[in-house]
Steps between C-alpha positions, in 0.01 A plus 500: 500500500216461255335169427618518140862504596453196723297305251676188353431417140246223461601175342298602192697827475826312521390249231379782281828693526696177418287436201536859375876465539501173293285655227737797492803283451323329207396828338862626522632170370270507200550867433877443487463183286315723247782756518256768613573793731265580791396809304397292197286274714357809686411657165323181385296490821441877512657522848814669638845358517468512875187288492684226304789525757240456778348194328841347438616559861168356632409817686188557292215255450370422156124458500348254250448733202851651495642154569321365190618799292854447627492133385359599161768768444784262613343221290480250783210345685375631830594164637863559410503823707378290801705185450787579268424192300408517135214257421537391133135393500378846603386738227742785435353824618488734200665836541230759552724790427770571243807598701709772352870530572577745780 
């Protein structure tokens, strides 16, 4: 067997996957609260429907710039995507893109 098959995920890998899954749940929750389809969000981010599905399921990692863009489009703070809490003292992130109906 190859070493790759035997390699256990590091604690950092496990934490990152768990965080990606939590962020994905919040993206999906906010998208649904806005009444948007995955396709509408995908169009706003200039990505595919499958990419949004991957983000929402936690199987894809959002790097800082796309994470910030996602927060802007969903009109929430980046902190909300991490914590799920809305901080009334935080500035509202302005939408960077006008989202057209899908």
